[in-house]
C-alpha positions, 0 to 999 in steps of 0.5 A: 500500500502506498504512503498517502502522506506524500500527497498531502500537498506539503501541508503540515499540521504542526505549528511553527514558531513563525506562525505563532509569531504572526498570530501574536503580531496580529493580536498585538496590532488589534490591541493597539488599534482598540486601546484608544477606544477603551475609555469610550467603550467603558463609558458606554458600558457604564451608561448601559448598566446605569440604565438598567439594560440587562444586556449590559449588566450581563456583559459586565458580570460575564467579564468581571466574574466569568460566564456561568458554567452551563449545566445539563440535566441528563436522565438515562432510562435503561431497558433490559431486553434479554432474549427469552432463552437467557431468562430461562437459565436463571430458574 
C-alpha cells in the first residue's frame, strides 16, 4: 500500500514558531488599534448598566466574574431486553 502522506500537498499540521509569531503580531496590532477606544467603550458600558439594560449588566458580570458554567440535566432510562432463552437459565 502506498504512503498517502506524500500527497498531502506539503501541508503540515504542526505549528511553527513563525506562525505563532504572526498570530501574536496580529493580536498585538488589534490591541493597539482598540486601546484608544477603551475609555469610550467603558463609558458606554457604564451608561448601559446605569440604565438598567440587562444586556449590559450581563456583559459586565460575564467579564468581571466569568460566564456561568452551563449545566445539563441528563436522565438515562435503561431497558433490559434479554432474549427469552437467557431468562430461562436463571430458574
